C-alpha positions in Angstrom: -16.8 -31.7 -4.7 -13.5 -33.2 -3.7 -12.7 -34.7 -0.3 -9.3 -35.0 1.5 -8.3 -36.7 4.7 -6.7 -34.7 7.5 -3.5 -36.5 8.8 -2.2 -36.6 12.4 -0.2 -33.4 12.0 -3.1 -31.5 10.3 -1.7 -32.1 6.9 -4.1 -32.4 3.9 -3.3 -33.4 0.3 -5.0 -31.0 -2.1 -6.6 -33.1 -4.8 -5.0 -32.8 -8.2 -8.1 -31.3 -9.8 -8.2 -28.5 -7.2 -4.4 -27.9 -7.6 -5.0 -27.5 -11.4 -7.9 -25.1 -10.9 -5.8 -23.0 -8.5 -2.7 -23.3 -10.7 -0.8 -24.6 -7.7 2.7 -25.9 -8.1 5.1 -27.6 -5.6 6.3 -24.9 -3.1 3.3 -22.6 -3.7 1.5 -21.2 -0.7 -2.3 -21.2 -0.2 -4.5 -18.8 1.7 -7.4 -19.8 3.8 -10.2 -17.3 3.8 -13.3 -17.3 6.0 -16.4 -16.0 4.4 -19.9 -16.4 5.9 -18.8 -19.4 8.0 -17.2 -21.2 5.1 -13.4 -21.6 4.7 -12.2 -21.0 1.1 -8.8 -22.0 -0.2 -7.0 -19.8 -2.7 -3.6 -19.5 -4.4 -1.9 -16.9 -2.2 0.1 -15.5 -5.1 -3.0 -14.9 -7.1 -4.7 -13.3 -4.0 -1.7 -10.9 -3.7 -1.9 -10.0 -7.3 -5.6 -9.3 -7.1 -5.0 -7.1 -4.0 -2.4 -5.1 -5.9 -4.7 -4.7 -8.9 -7.4 -3.5 -6.5 -5.0 -1.0 -4.9 -4.0 0.4 -8.2 -7.5 0.5 -9.7 -8.1 3.9 -11.2 -4.5 5.1 -10.8 -3.7 5.0 -14.5 -6.7 7.2 -15.3 -5.8 9.5 -12.4 -2.3 10.2 -13.8 -3.5 10.3 -17.4 -2.4 7.0 -18.8 -5.0 6.1 -21.4 -3.1 3.9 -23.8 -0.2 1.6 -24.2 1.7 4.5 -25.8 1.2 6.6 -22.7 2.7 3.8 -20.5 5.7 3.5 -22.8 6.2 7.3 -22.7 6.0 7.3 -18.9 8.6 4.5 -18.7 11.0 6.3 -21.0 10.6 9.5 -19.0 11.3 7.7 -15.7 14.4 6.0 -17.2 15.6 9.4 -18.5 15.2 10.9 -15.1 17.1 8.0 -13.5 20.0 8.5 -15.9 20.1 12.2 -15.2 20.2 11.6 -11.4 23.3 9.4 -11.7 
């Protein structure tokens, strides 16, 4: 467990060990999440990535992408269509 002091303006220094675990760098944003009466802190970029992953879960299978080759073929097809539209 790590402890940090709240300063006069509500600022808190996140301990180095926590920043490393969350992969936080200068300028990164953090998210505060309430769960069962406890406030959790998370790397907001990672939270957004996880939300995107959840949103797309099952989409590859739904459109028939089963391998890396399928993805490469889809990208080539989209690029070809874009060139044709120009």
